[in-house]
C-alpha positions in Angstrom: -5.3 -7.6 34.5 -3.2 -10.6 33.7 0.1 -10.7 31.9 -1.6 -11.6 28.6 -4.1 -8.8 28.7 -3.0 -5.6 26.9 -3.1 -2.3 28.8 -5.5 0.3 27.5 -4.2 1.7 24.2 -1.5 -1.0 23.9 -1.2 -2.6 20.5 -1.7 -6.4 20.0 1.1 -7.4 17.7 1.2 -10.8 16.1 4.1 -13.2 16.6 7.3 -12.3 14.7 6.8 -15.1 12.1 3.3 -14.0 11.3 4.4 -10.3 11.1 7.2 -11.3 8.6 4.7 -13.2 6.4 2.3 -10.2 6.3 5.0 -7.6 5.6 7.0 -9.6 3.1 4.5 -9.1 0.2 4.6 -5.3 0.9 8.4 -5.3 0.7 8.2 -7.4 -2.5 5.7 -5.2 -4.2 7.7 -2.1 -3.3 10.9 -3.7 -4.7 9.1 -4.5 -7.9 8.0 -0.9 -8.1 11.5 0.4 -7.7 12.7 -2.0 -10.4 9.8 -0.9 -12.8 10.6 2.8 -12.0 14.2 2.3 -13.2 13.1 0.8 -16.6 13.1 3.0 -19.7 10.8 2.4 -21.4 8.2 0.6 -19.2 7.0 -2.8 -20.2 3.6 -2.5 -21.9 0.5 -3.9 -20.4 -1.3 -5.7 -23.2 -4.6 -6.0 -21.4 -5.0 -2.3 -20.7 -6.4 -0.3 -23.6 -4.6 2.9 -24.5 -6.4 6.1 -23.6 -5.4 9.5 -22.3 -4.4 9.3 -18.7 -4.4 5.5 -18.5 -1.1 5.7 -16.6 -3.0 7.4 -13.8 -5.3 4.5 -13.6 -2.3 2.2 -13.4 -0.8 4.3 -10.6 -4.0 4.4 -8.6 -4.5 0.6 -9.1 -1.0 -0.2 -8.1 -1.3 1.9 -4.9 -4.7 0.4 -4.2 -3.2 -3.1 -4.2 -0.1 -2.1 -2.3 -2.4 -0.3 0.1 -4.4 -3.5 0.7 -1.2 -5.3 1.6 -0.1 -2.5 3.9 -3.6 -2.3 5.5 -3.7 -6.0 6.2 -0.2 -6.1 7.6 -0.7 -3.0 9.8 -4.0 -4.2 11.2 -3.3 -7.9 11.5 0.5 -7.9 12.3 0.8 -4.7 14.2 -2.7 -4.4 15.7 -2.9 -0.8 14.6 -6.3 0.9 14.9 -8.1 2.1 11.8 -7.3 5.8 12.3 -3.5 5.1 12.7 -3.5 2.8 9.7 -5.4 5.3 7.5 -3.0 8.1 8.4 0.2 6.0 7.9 -1.2 4.5 4.6 -2.1 7.9 3.0 1.0 9.7 4.3 3.2 6.7 3.3 1.6 6.7 -0.2 2.3 10.4 -0.6 6.0 10.0 0.5 6.5 6.8 -1.5 4.9 8.4 -4.6 7.1 11.4 -4.3 10.2 9.3 -3.9 9.2 7.2 -6.9 8.8 10.3 -9.1 12.2 11.6 -7.8 13.8 8.3 -8.7 12.3 8.5 -12.2 13.8 12.0 -12.7 17.2 10.2 -13.1 15.9 7.6 -15.5 16.3 8.5 -19.2 13.0 8.6 -21.0 10.9 8.9 -17.8 8.8 11.9 -16.8 8.1 13.3 -13.4 4.5 14.2 -12.9 2.7 15.5 -9.8 -0.5 13.9 -11.2 1.1 10.5 -10.8 1.6 11.2 -7.1 -2.0 12.4 -6.9 -3.1 9.1 -8.5 -1.0 7.2 -6.0 -2.6 9.0 -3.0 -6.1 8.4 -4.6 -5.4 4.7 -4.8 -4.3 4.5 -1.2 -7.3 6.6 -0.1 -9.6 4.2 -1.8 -7.9 1.4 0.1 -8.6 3.2 3.4 -12.3 3.5 2.5 -12.9 -0.1 1.5 -10.1 -2.3 3.0 -11.7 -3.6 6.2 -15.0 -4.9 4.5 -13.2 -6.0 1.4 -10.5 -8.0 3.2 -13.2 -9.6 5.5 -15.3 -10.5 2.5 -12.3 -12.1 0.7 -11.5 -13.8 4.0 -8.0 -12.4 4.1 -8.1 -11.3 7.7 -8.3 -13.6 10.7 -10.3 -11.7 13.3 -11.9 -8.3 13.4 -9.2 -5.7 14.1 -9.6 -3.0 16.7 -11.5 0.1 15.6 
């Protein structure tokens, strides 16, 4: 094996600049989430009709989109295999969701709900199920990542 050939099990990481470009939107979306979590009351979403539990749909959708960004960065920038990416994505969503709810406990007018964390994990789980084919179809990945 030559110096450019990865050893068995070694990850193929992208160059530093590419990695930064792939992880920056993840960091930005997480920063926006922290900012939104500190608002009381939350800004309204005029396009979303009001119905019981619509906030759970918002949580799941947010974590689905955040999950797509994480999935793309983990697979393209870090070269992680699908199993590792799935595990980190779902566990990360659980921990990030819990920390978000804990943060909201200190914001007047905000409630802490375990169902919000469940919706967060559901959104991330949906990402894990559809990310590879969806990102390929949208042409947001460069090459097929390792399985």
